[in-house]
N, C-alpha and C positions, 0 to 999 in steps of 0.2 A: 465313797464320793458320791452324794446325791444327785438324783436325776437333774434339778434347777442348775446344778454347778457343769454337770455334762452339757447341757442344752445349752449354757451361757457359753463354754469350751467352741463349741460347733458353731454358734452363731458368730461369735469373736472371730472364727477362721474362715469367715466369707467374705471379710474383706482385702485379706492377703489372696483369697482367691480370686477375687473380680480385678484387683489392681495389679497384682503380682503376674497375674495370667497375660493381662495386656501389657505390661512392661518386659517381660520375656518375651511376647511376639513380636513388640517395638524391636529387641536390639537383635534375635534371631529371626524374626520374617518368616516362622515355619511352624505349623501348629503341632507337630509331633512335639516339639519341645516345650510347648504349654500345655500338651497332656502329661508328659513325664513331670514337669513342675507340678500339675494338680495331682497325678498320683503322688508326689512326695509327700504333696500337704497333706493328702486324706490319710497315707500311712501315720504320719507324725499325730494327726488329731486323733486317730484311732488308737495309736501309744497313749496318748495323754488320758484319755478317758477310759480306756480298758483297766485303769488302776483304780 
């Protein structure tokens, strides 16, 4: 996987990080849940880009 594809995946994952974090905070009302969501998203992106 070339560097441009990896950067595209990272940039594309910024939208779920921002929007998803807001949605998670709306439903749970706690930043701990948002942090857990962001960590899971970060691990998923690392898994996709490490191949």
